[in-house]
Phi, psi and omega in degrees: 000147179289138177278115183254152178287116182293344177291329187244010179220132184269101176206150173211171184302327185270338179202160180206161174303131181301333180291347181262005181300131184090352180247336177225162175263132178202153180295325177207157181242136185230149174281136177286146176251132185282125174239172177230141179286129181249347177274150177303317177221133183226118181292142173251116189252159180287333179220162183282063177212145180290339178268003175284156181306134173277124181272319179195190176227146172260146182252154179309136178092345179287145176264153178223151173262121182259129182252339178201146175231122185203133175059034179083009180232155170241141172265116193212171177232130182292140180286337183283288184260001175080010182289140182248145179172199184249132179235147176298130185296333180290348183264003180230158182221147175289337180285121181256122178244123184292121180291146176248335185223161174235154175285126187249008176240162182306320175200155175209190182233148167259121183257155177283348178212161181283061184210124185293349177265356184285146182223156000277147178255143180246131179289146178217143194242169183308138178079357170297143179255136179227164180245112180271127180251347178195154174233131183221100180069235184279345189245148173254136177271129181264160179296337179275006177089359179267172182230138180232142176300121191299326183288352177267004181239152171224151174306147186302334182273352182266113187250162173284169184244345184229102185290335176292325177294321176298313181300324181294338177296341185260011177305128180077004171297144184291149175284135182208117183301126180081359183277154177212047176211171179296340178284348178160134182203161178251182189299312182284333175297320178297316179296313183298311185291328179291317177293320179300321179296341179257009176085013180253117178287137180224144174298169186277315188261156188293329177293322176293319180296318179299321181285329191257334192259141168065187178239145183300142176244128175266105183256116179279108181056036177066020175269155175084010177284157182232160175305132179094351175295143178257127180252124184247139166243175175286084181114010180207153178212146176220166183245130176284122176271340168205190187293345185233356190240131181255131174251125182200148170276128186212153182280351176287310178271346186057038177192174173282124183230153173246126183208159178303132183303316184297324177292319180295318180301317181297318181286314183296331180303331182288339180251322188240001182081197183278168178303131180274321179193162173232129183239139179252127181284000000 
């Protein structure tokens, strides 16, 4: 059998995605059922437990293929980047509502009424998809009965133009393994969500991003870099905000930081070695 990446393929010894039949061994193969994420942020875990490692997060409006539901969890694969794992069953629904808008700011709120003083309000983050059914003044009415400040939304087809500018909106956001929102994110999560806001699909993890994104840049002594270049180490990635400055979510500062590239290279070398590659989008 072909060895497949379990991050991007839904299989386990007892069951697997029917599309993988003949490629993996499993007791049975099942067709995935399409669900939609209804929570603002939904953790994707390595095992069906809340204390299991978080691999990534699914955002409101994203669709997932569910292959099994058991003990309050679903074994599923995300429709966006194809990541597979376990999600809380309460955070997904069989009812699919076509999104019309996306959140275009780092975070905003869904209110129970078209009034900024109304409570309780639920946070919702960049790239979440929502369905607007009406607009009245400053607020948009969503299909779920909530209200969002209209200027924080854009039609799903309307994208940003500078992914480095998007990434800069997250300066000082806390570092959070597997996170991809202003409430917490990791290095590859920052890259993925920033590119997604500009209409560019990106894999989830930095090794996948290094293989899939951009064209190699030959930098002589780190000269000649440009805004938007991606700098990769073995297990880490950052975005050049200009020719000398690296923006990255990192575990040293435990937040998204902007710092001189040469200083970062010297420190990162002690954990991840030297730069593995530089890619230009």
